[in-house]
C-alpha positions in Angstrom: -36.4 26.6 48.1 -36.1 25.3 44.4 -33.7 27.9 43.6 -31.6 26.7 46.6 -31.7 23.2 45.8 -30.7 23.8 42.0 -27.8 25.9 42.9 -26.6 23.4 45.6 -27.4 20.2 43.9 -23.8 19.5 42.5 -21.9 20.8 45.7 -20.3 18.9 48.1 -22.3 18.4 51.2 -25.6 18.5 49.4 -27.0 15.3 50.8 -26.2 16.4 54.3 -28.0 19.8 53.8 -31.2 18.0 52.7 -31.0 15.9 55.8 -30.6 19.0 58.0 -33.5 20.6 56.3 -35.7 17.4 56.7 -34.8 17.2 60.4 -35.7 20.9 60.9 -38.8 20.6 58.8 -39.9 17.6 61.0 -39.3 19.7 64.2 -41.4 22.5 62.8 -44.3 20.2 62.0 -44.1 18.5 65.4 -44.1 21.9 67.0 -47.1 23.0 64.8 -49.2 20.1 66.2 -47.6 20.0 69.9 -46.7 23.6 70.9 -45.2 22.3 74.1 -42.4 20.7 72.1 -40.9 23.9 71.0 -37.6 23.1 72.7 -37.1 19.7 71.3 -34.1 19.1 69.1 -34.6 18.5 65.4 -33.1 14.7 66.0 -35.4 14.2 68.8 -38.5 15.3 66.7 -37.3 13.1 63.9 -37.3 10.1 66.3 -40.6 10.9 67.5 -42.6 11.0 64.3 -40.5 8.1 62.7 -42.8 5.3 64.1 -45.9 6.8 62.4 -43.8 7.8 59.2 -41.5 5.0 58.4 -40.9 6.4 54.8 -38.7 9.1 56.4 -36.0 6.6 56.7 -35.8 6.4 52.9 -36.0 10.1 52.7 -33.1 10.4 55.1 -31.0 7.5 53.6 -31.3 8.6 50.0 -31.9 12.4 50.5 -31.1 13.4 46.7 -33.5 10.7 45.6 -36.4 12.2 47.5 -35.2 15.8 47.2 -38.7 17.1 45.6 -40.7 15.4 48.7 -38.1 16.9 51.2 -38.5 20.5 49.7 -42.2 20.3 49.5 -42.4 19.1 53.0 -39.9 22.0 53.9 -42.2 24.6 52.5 -45.3 23.0 54.1 -44.1 21.4 57.4 -47.1 19.7 59.0 -47.8 16.1 60.0 -50.6 15.9 57.7 -48.2 16.3 54.7 -46.2 13.3 55.9 -49.3 11.1 56.2 -50.4 12.0 52.7 -47.0 11.2 51.2 -46.5 8.0 52.9 -46.4 4.9 50.9 -45.1 3.4 54.2 -42.3 1.8 52.3 -39.7 0.5 54.8 -37.0 -0.3 52.4 -36.0 0.6 48.7 -33.5 -1.3 46.6 -32.1 -0.5 43.3 -31.8 -3.6 41.1 -31.5 -1.6 37.8 -27.8 -2.9 37.3 -28.8 -6.6 37.3 -30.5 -8.5 34.6 -32.4 -11.6 35.1 -32.2 -14.1 36.5 -30.0 -12.1 39.1 -32.6 -9.4 39.6 -35.2 -11.8 40.6 -32.8 -13.9 42.8 -31.8 -10.6 44.7 -35.4 -9.5 45.2 -36.4 -12.9 46.6 -33.4 -12.7 49.0 -34.2 -9.2 50.2 -37.7 -10.1 50.8 -36.8 -13.3 52.8 -34.8 -11.1 55.2 -37.7 -8.7 55.9 -40.5 -9.3 58.5 -44.0 -10.0 57.2 -46.2 -7.1 55.9 -43.1 -5.2 55.0 -43.5 -2.7 52.1 -40.8 -2.7 49.7 -40.0 -0.6 46.6 -37.9 -2.3 44.0 -36.2 -0.2 41.2 -35.8 -2.6 38.1 -35.0 -2.1 34.4 -37.4 -2.3 31.6 -37.4 -5.6 29.5 -36.8 -8.9 31.3 -36.5 -7.6 34.9 -40.0 -5.9 34.8 -41.4 -9.0 33.5 -39.7 -11.5 35.7 -39.2 -10.0 39.1 -42.9 -9.4 39.9 -43.7 -12.8 38.5 -41.1 -14.5 40.8 -42.5 -12.6 43.9 -46.1 -13.4 43.0 -45.0 -17.0 42.8 -43.6 -16.8 46.3 -47.0 -15.4 47.4 -46.1 -11.7 47.9 -48.4 -9.0 46.7 -47.5 -6.5 43.9 -49.2 -3.3 45.0 -48.2 -1.1 42.3 -46.0 -0.8 39.3 -44.9 2.8 38.2 -42.9 3.6 35.0 -40.2 6.2 35.8 -38.5 7.0 32.5 -36.2 4.1 31.5 -37.0 2.0 34.7 -39.9 0.8 36.9 -40.7 1.1 40.6 -42.4 -2.0 42.0 -44.2 -1.8 45.2 -44.5 -5.0 47.1 -46.2 -6.2 50.4 -44.4 -9.2 51.9 -46.6 -11.8 53.0 -46.3 -13.9 56.0 -45.4 -17.2 54.4 -43.7 -17.8 51.2 -45.3 -20.7 49.3 
């Protein structure tokens, strides 16, 4: 599977191939847990597991970003795999091209548009953005669940609270 991905990574249509792989892996996972669903289409299987696995929206929307997760799941397609890999992030936004204060402003606008208890992952640059974006969101009353360094940028996991202070 890894060899397939390495060979296909720079080819046109690779993202669509990862999406198809994800759909078929979800179908296999659902079939493994519910044998009566063997005739279900991959798209229908995906829609059935989506409510319990909202992170699959990110995997489907950004398949190259989640390539390793999709490949691991395709090798081991069962619903428990999805559960243990779920950070339940419903939205991921890349703010790395913005410096402050624009990164903070965009983060605040994004969270204002989402419902309470939404889990969001923001990608921000090192330096001012990683210092200012979490501070601004904490000041608004949101919870910072985790900060994860990824090379030259950071992933910030946020839980949107009901009311903004």
